[in-house]
C-alpha positions as CSV (number, residue, x, y, z in Angstrom):
1,X,22.3,9.6,-5.7
2,X,22.7,7.8,-2.7
3,X,20.5,7.3,0.1
4,X,22.6,9.8,2.1
5,X,21.9,12.5,-0.5
6,X,18.3,12.1,-0.6
7,X,16.1,15.0,1.3
8,X,14.8,13.7,4.6
9,X,11.4,15.0,4.2
10,X,10.6,12.9,1.1
11,X,7.5,10.5,1.3
12,X,7.8,6.6,1.4
13,X,6.9,6.3,-2.2
14,X,9.7,8.4,-3.1
15,X,12.1,6.6,-0.8
16,X,11.1,3.3,-2.1
17,X,12.3,4.4,-5.5
18,X,15.3,6.5,-5.0
19,X,16.5,5.2,-1.5
20,X,19.5,2.9,-0.6
21,X,21.2,3.5,-4.3
22,X,24.8,3.2,-4.7
23,X,25.7,3.5,-8.1
24,X,29.0,1.9,-9.9
25,X,31.4,3.9,-11.8
26,X,29.2,3.4,-14.8
27,X,26.3,5.4,-13.5
28,X,23.8,3.0,-14.0
29,X,19.7,3.4,-13.8
30,X,18.7,0.2,-12.5
31,X,20.6,-1.0,-9.2
32,X,23.5,-2.9,-9.9
33,X,23.4,-6.8,-9.3
34,X,26.6,-7.9,-7.8
35,X,26.7,-11.7,-8.3
36,X,29.9,-12.4,-6.4
37,X,31.0,-14.6,-3.3
38,X,34.3,-12.7,-2.4
39,X,36.2,-9.5,-3.0
40,X,39.9,-8.9,-3.6
41,X,42.0,-6.5,-2.2
42,X,45.0,-4.4,-3.7
43,X,47.5,-5.9,-0.9
44,X,47.9,-8.1,1.8
45,X,48.0,-5.2,4.2
46,X,44.6,-4.0,2.5
47,X,43.3,-7.4,3.1
48,X,44.5,-7.4,6.8
49,X,43.1,-3.9,7.5
50,X,39.7,-4.5,6.1
51,X,39.4,-7.7,8.3
52,X,40.3,-5.7,11.5
53,X,37.3,-3.5,10.4
54,X,39.6,-0.4,10.1
55,X,37.8,2.6,8.8
56,X,40.1,3.6,6.2
57,X,39.8,0.1,4.7
58,X,36.0,0.0,4.6
59,X,34.7,-2.3,1.9
60,X,33.4,-5.8,1.7
61,X,34.9,-9.1,2.7
62,X,32.7,-11.9,1.9
63,X,28.9,-12.0,0.6
64,X,28.0,-14.0,3.6
65,X,29.0,-10.9,5.6
66,X,27.8,-8.1,3.3
67,X,27.2,-7.5,-0.3
68,X,26.5,-4.2,-2.2
69,X,23.3,-5.3,-3.6
70,X,22.2,-6.6,-0.3
71,X,23.3,-3.4,1.3
72,X,21.0,-1.3,-0.9
73,X,18.1,-3.4,-0.3
74,X,18.8,-3.3,3.3
75,X,19.0,0.4,3.3
76,X,16.1,0.9,1.5
77,X,14.2,-1.2,3.9
78,X,15.4,0.8,6.8
79,X,14.4,3.8,4.9
80,X,10.8,2.3,4.7
81,X,10.5,1.2,8.3
82,X,12.1,4.4,9.8
83,X,14.7,2.4,11.3
84,X,18.6,3.2,12.0
85,X,19.7,-0.3,10.6
86,X,18.5,-3.4,8.5
87,X,19.8,-6.5,8.2
88,X,18.5,-9.2,5.4
89,X,18.5,-12.8,5.7
90,X,17.7,-16.0,3.5
91,X,14.0,-16.0,4.6
92,X,11.5,-15.0,7.1
93,X,12.0,-17.7,9.7
94,X,16.0,-16.9,9.2
95,X,15.1,-13.4,10.6
96,X,13.0,-14.7,13.4
97,X,15.3,-17.0,14.5
98,X,18.4,-14.6,14.4
99,X,16.5,-11.9,16.3
100,X,15.6,-14.1,19.0
101,X,18.5,-15.7,19.1
102,X,20.6,-12.2,19.3
103,X,18.3,-11.2,22.3
104,X,19.0,-14.3,24.5
105,X,21.8,-16.5,26.2
106,X,21.6,-19.5,28.3
107,X,19.4,-18.7,31.6
108,X,17.4,-15.7,29.8
109,X,13.4,-16.0,29.5
110,X,11.3,-15.1,27.0
111,X,7.6,-14.3,26.5
112,X,5.8,-14.5,23.4
113,X,2.0,-14.4,22.4
114,X,0.3,-17.9,21.9
115,X,-1.1,-16.8,18.5
116,X,2.1,-17.2,16.2
117,X,3.0,-18.9,13.0
118,X,3.9,-22.4,13.5
119,X,7.5,-21.9,12.7
120,X,7.7,-18.8,15.4
121,X,6.0,-21.0,17.7
122,X,8.4,-23.6,17.3
123,X,11.4,-21.2,17.9
124,X,9.9,-19.9,21.0
125,X,8.7,-23.1,22.4
126,X,11.2,-25.4,21.4
127,X,14.2,-24.4,19.9
128,X,15.3,-21.8,22.2
129,X,14.8,-24.0,25.2
130,X,17.2,-26.4,24.0
131,X,19.6,-23.7,24.9
132,X,18.8,-22.9,28.3
133,X,16.2,-20.5,27.4
134,X,13.1,-20.7,29.4
135,X,9.7,-19.6,27.2
136,X,6.3,-18.4,28.5
137,X,3.3,-18.3,26.1
138,X,0.4,-15.9,26.9
139,X,-2.7,-14.8,25.6
140,X,-1.4,-11.5,23.5
141,X,-4.6,-9.5,24.0
142,X,-4.3,-9.9,27.8
143,X,-1.9,-7.5,29.4
144,X,-2.1,-8.7,32.9
145,X,-0.9,-12.0,31.4
146,X,2.0,-9.9,29.7
147,X,3.0,-8.2,33.4
148,X,2.4,-11.6,35.3
149,X,4.8,-13.5,32.9
150,X,7.6,-11.1,33.1
151,X,10.7,-11.7,35.0
152,X,14.0,-10.3,36.1
153,X,15.5,-12.5,33.6
154,X,13.1,-11.7,30.6
155,X,15.2,-10.5,27.6
156,X,12.9,-10.9,25.1
157,X,9.1,-10.6,24.1
158,X,7.8,-11.6,20.8
159,X,4.4,-10.9,19.4
160,X,2.6,-11.2,15.8
161,X,-0.1,-8.4,15.3
162,X,-2.1,-9.1,13.3
163,X,-1.5,-12.7,14.0
164,X,-1.2,-15.5,11.6
165,X,-4.2,-16.8,10.9
166,X,-6.6,-15.3,12.7
167,X,-5.9,-11.8,12.7
168,X,-6.1,-11.2,16.4
169,X,-4.5,-8.0,17.8
170,X,-1.6,-7.3,20.4
171,X,-1.4,-3.8,21.9
172,X,2.2,-2.8,20.7
173,X,2.7,-0.1,22.7
174,X,1.4,-1.4,26.0
175,X,3.5,-4.7,25.7
176,X,6.5,-2.2,24.8
177,X,6.0,-0.7,28.1
178,X,5.7,-4.1,30.0
179,X,8.8,-5.2,28.4
180,X,10.9,-2.2,29.0
181,X,10.0,-2.5,32.6
182,X,11.8,-5.5,33.0
183,X,14.8,-4.4,30.4
184,X,13.5,-6.7,27.7
185,X,13.3,-5.9,24.0
186,X,10.3,-6.2,22.0
187,X,10.3,-8.0,18.9
188,X,7.3,-7.7,16.4
189,X,6.6,-9.5,13.2
190,X,4.9,-7.2,11.3
191,X,4.1,-9.4,8.2
192,X,0.7,-9.3,8.0
193,X,0.2,-5.4,8.7
194,X,2.9,-4.5,6.5
195,X,5.3,-1.6,6.9
196,X,2.6,0.7,5.2
197,X,0.2,0.0,7.7
198,X,2.0,-0.2,11.1
199,X,5.2,1.2,12.7
200,X,6.1,-1.0,15.3
201,X,9.2,1.2,16.0
202,X,7.1,4.3,16.5
203,X,4.8,2.4,19.0
204,X,8.0,1.4,21.2
205,X,8.9,-2.0,19.6
206,X,12.8,-2.5,19.7
207,X,13.0,-5.1,16.8
208,X,10.8,-5.6,13.6
209,X,10.9,-8.9,11.5
210,X,9.8,-9.5,8.2
211,X,9.2,-12.5,5.7
212,X,10.1,-10.3,2.6
213,X,8.9,-13.5,0.9
214,X,5.6,-12.1,1.4
215,X,4.4,-8.3,0.2
216,X,8.2,-7.0,0.0
217,X,8.7,-9.3,-3.2
218,X,5.1,-9.7,-3.5
219,X,4.9,-11.8,-6.5
220,X,6.0,-15.3,-5.6
221,X,9.7,-15.3,-6.9
222,X,12.0,-15.0,-4.0
223,X,12.5,-16.1,-0.4
224,X,13.7,-13.4,2.1
225,X,13.8,-12.0,5.5
226,X,14.6,-8.8,7.3
227,X,15.4,-7.5,10.7
228,X,15.3,-3.8,11.6
229,X,16.3,-2.1,14.8
230,X,18.9,0.5,16.3
231,X,22.2,0.5,15.1
232,X,24.0,-0.4,18.3
233,X,22.1,-3.7,18.9
234,X,22.2,-4.5,15.1
235,X,26.3,-4.1,15.3
236,X,26.8,-5.5,18.8
237,X,24.3,-8.5,18.9
238,X,22.9,-9.2,15.5
239,X,25.7,-9.0,13.3
240,X,27.9,-11.7,14.9
241,X,25.0,-14.2,14.6
242,X,24.5,-13.5,11.1
243,X,28.2,-13.8,10.0
244,X,28.7,-17.0,12.0
245,X,25.5,-18.8,11.3
246,X,25.4,-17.9,7.7
247,X,21.5,-17.0,6.8
248,X,22.6,-14.6,4.3
249,X,20.1,-13.4,1.6
250,X,21.2,-13.9,-2.0
251,X,22.4,-10.7,-4.1
252,X,20.0,-12.0,-6.6
253,X,16.9,-12.0,-4.1
254,X,18.1,-8.8,-2.9
255,X,18.1,-7.4,-6.4
256,X,14.7,-8.6,-7.1
257,X,13.4,-7.5,-4.3
258,X,15.0,-4.0,-4.4
259,X,12.8,-3.6,-7.8
260,X,9.6,-4.9,-6.1
261,X,10.0,-2.0,-3.4
262,X,9.7,0.6,-6.0
263,X,5.8,-0.9,-6.6
264,X,5.2,-1.6,-2.9
265,X,3.1,1.1,-2.0
266,X,0.8,0.8,-5.1
267,X,0.4,-3.1,-4.6
268,X,-0.3,-2.7,-1.1
269,X,-3.0,-0.1,-1.0
270,X,-4.6,-1.8,-3.8
271,X,-4.5,-5.2,-2.2
272,X,-5.9,-3.6,1.1
273,X,-8.8,-1.9,-0.7
274,X,-9.6,-5.0,-2.4
275,X,-9.5,-6.7,0.8
276,X,-11.8,-4.4,2.5
277,X,-14.4,-4.7,-0.5
278,X,-13.9,-8.4,-0.4
279,X,-14.5,-8.7,3.4
280,X,-17.7,-6.7,3.2
281,X,-18.9,-8.5,0.2
282,X,-18.9,-12.0,1.9
283,X,-19.5,-11.3,5.4
284,X,-23.5,-11.7,5.3
285,X,-23.2,-15.1,3.1
286,X,-25.0,-17.8,5.0
287,X,-22.3,-20.3,4.2
288,X,-20.2,-18.0,6.6
289,X,-20.1,-18.0,10.4
290,X,-17.7,-15.0,10.6
291,X,-15.4,-12.7,8.6
292,X,-12.2,-11.3,10.8
293,X,-10.9,-8.4,9.2
294,X,-8.9,-5.4,10.8
295,X,-10.6,-2.9,8.6
296,X,-14.1,-3.8,9.7
297,X,-16.1,-2.2,12.6
298,X,-16.9,-5.7,13.8
299,X,-13.6,-7.0,14.1
300,X,-13.3,-7.9,17.9
301,X,-10.5,-5.2,18.6
302,X,-11.6,-2.8,16.1
303,X,-10.4,0.0,18.6
304,X,-7.0,-1.0,18.6
305,X,-6.7,-1.5,14.9
306,X,-7.9,1.9,14.4
307,X,-5.3,3.2,16.9
308,X,-2.2,1.3,15.5
309,X,-2.9,0.8,12.0
310,X,-3.6,2.8,9.1
311,X,-5.4,0.3,7.2
312,X,-6.8,-3.1,7.6
313,X,-4.0,-5.1,5.4
314,X,-4.5,-7.6,2.7
315,X,-5.3,-10.7,4.9
316,X,-8.8,-11.8,5.7
317,X,-9.7,-14.6,8.1
318,X,-13.0,-16.6,7.0
319,X,-14.8,-19.3,9.5
320,X,-17.3,-21.6,7.5
321,X,-20.5,-22.6,9.3
322,X,-20.0,-26.1,8.0
323,X,-16.6,-26.8,9.4
324,X,-14.0,-28.4,7.7
325,X,-16.0,-30.2,5.0
326,X,-17.4,-26.6,3.9
327,X,-14.0,-25.1,4.0
328,X,-12.5,-27.6,1.6
329,X,-15.7,-27.6,-0.8
330,X,-15.2,-23.7,-0.9
331,X,-11.6,-24.0,-1.7
332,X,-12.0,-26.4,-4.3
333,X,-14.7,-24.6,-6.0
334,X,-12.5,-21.4,-6.3
335,X,-11.6,-20.6,-10.0
336,X,-9.6,-17.1,-9.8
337,X,-8.3,-17.7,-6.0
338,X,-5.6,-20.1,-5.9
339,X,-5.2,-22.8,-2.9
340,X,-1.4,-22.0,-1.6
341,X,0.0,-21.7,1.9
342,X,2.0,-18.4,0.8
343,X,0.4,-14.7,1.4
344,X,1.0,-11.1,0.1
345,X,1.1,-12.1,-3.3
346,X,-0.3,-10.3,-6.3
347,X,-2.4,-13.5,-6.9
348,X,-5.3,-14.1,-4.3
349,X,-4.5,-17.3,-2.4
350,X,-6.4,-19.2,0.2
351,X,-5.2,-22.0,2.7
352,X,-6.8,-24.0,5.6
353,X,-4.6,-23.5,8.5
354,X,-5.6,-26.3,10.6
355,X,-4.3,-28.6,7.9
356,X,-1.6,-26.8,6.6
357,X,0.6,-23.7,8.5
358,X,-0.8,-24.9,11.9
359,X,-1.0,-28.6,11.3
360,X,1.7,-29.6,13.8
361,X,-0.3,-28.1,16.9
362,X,-2.3,-30.3,18.9
363,X,-6.0,-30.0,18.5
364,X,-6.2,-28.4,22.0
365,X,-3.7,-26.0,21.1
366,X,-5.4,-25.0,17.8
367,X,-8.7,-24.6,19.9
368,X,-6.8,-22.1,22.3
369,X,-6.0,-20.0,19.3
370,X,-9.6,-20.2,17.8
371,X,-8.1,-22.0,14.7
372,X,-11.1,-23.9,14.1
373,X,-11.8,-26.7,11.4
374,X,-13.8,-24.4,9.4
375,X,-11.0,-21.6,9.5
376,X,-9.7,-20.1,6.4
377,X,-6.8,-17.5,5.5
378,X,-7.6,-15.5,2.3
379,X,-4.7,-13.4,1.0
380,X,-6.1,-10.9,-1.3
381,X,-4.1,-9.7,-4.5
382,X,-4.3,-7.6,-7.2
383,X,-6.9,-9.0,-9.4
384,X,-10.3,-6.9,-10.3
385,X,-12.1,-7.0,-7.2
386,X,-15.4,-7.9,-9.2
387,X,-13.7,-10.9,-10.4
388,X,-12.7,-11.8,-6.7
389,X,-16.2,-11.2,-5.3
390,X,-17.9,-13.0,-7.9
391,X,-15.6,-16.0,-7.6
392,X,-15.8,-16.3,-4.1
393,X,-19.4,-15.9,-4.1
394,X,-19.8,-19.0,-6.3
395,X,-17.7,-20.8,-4.2
396,X,-19.7,-20.2,-1.3
397,X,-23.0,-21.0,-3.0
398,X,-21.4,-24.2,-3.9
399,X,-20.0,-25.0,-0.4
400,X,-23.5,-26.8,0.5
401,X,-23.4,-25.5,3.8
402,X,-25.9,-23.1,6.0
403,X,-25.2,-22.3,9.4
404,X,-26.3,-24.7,12.0
405,X,-30.0,-23.9,13.5
406,X,-29.8,-24.2,17.3
407,X,-32.6,-26.3,18.9
408,X,-33.7,-25.1,22.3
């Protein structure tokens, strides 16, 4: 059954099992893995017609341009996201870079939230300006700042929401309206929310990007990225960037992720339930200054989270009362949770952003983003939640910190 033959009213879980499948003449149950670099043609005339893009000569030319296994993955991601088209890339950062490059040319201007993953901030703040594209960074929660930063030559706005690693939110619909008022496209990195809990395209965004390395694979195996948008922009703006610069996803990685998508809703829902329980369990511990989780009522933007997200997600930010020393002691005392800079994995993982993912930022920049020395990013996995709570609690107990007592 091909994706085109699926009934349109099927739910997301059904689509993620059956969507995007194109079977070979052998009628295989599992999607085929086409480990090939190139393709052969019946004749020189057929090759000419296919390179010319003639409709009657549809087919593949080279796996850097397209591959049957990668196409199935792209089609399934488009069904999940509700997008007209999707393109897979070798990594999440390849997806972010290609999406932004496809939106701009020399002389253009982009606006982005300051609260970005280090690599994303590099693309906006340092990479694009090398080629004559100006960039302005703003407080993502300040809609007046977005309006003030918008210019007639602004062609793209970029946000992460929830942001890495502070889980700060940006009002997607409001920023989309501001972007469209000056003819810009809004690009949303939706990795932390996941496609299960947030639908940026429905909220007005124009482009959605993912690091498929995270929840899509979700089991620590393969790198990958995805860009989703309307068919016209993808074919007219994005495709030439991908084909000529070459950030193609490997067919093997696409095949692994196809299989991962079959269990995606089960994994993400369970991880979200675990994260909510963990956040509640550790929020009152004396070694913790603050727990930040979009699913809790004490999140600074809880109302916005309820409005644009259907769940709190799988990530928790923990601000340790004892600063860096306490954060390190806590991390080192964990027995089940592993120290790693990855996220969205079946295994629970923790990292100290100030010394890892956001190390390249200055102290002033980290302070501006509320990435303090005691901040930890906790990615919740699929372990028994009782084991996670017990592990985190014993590590907090051993971190040797108590909140500072103010002296009048």
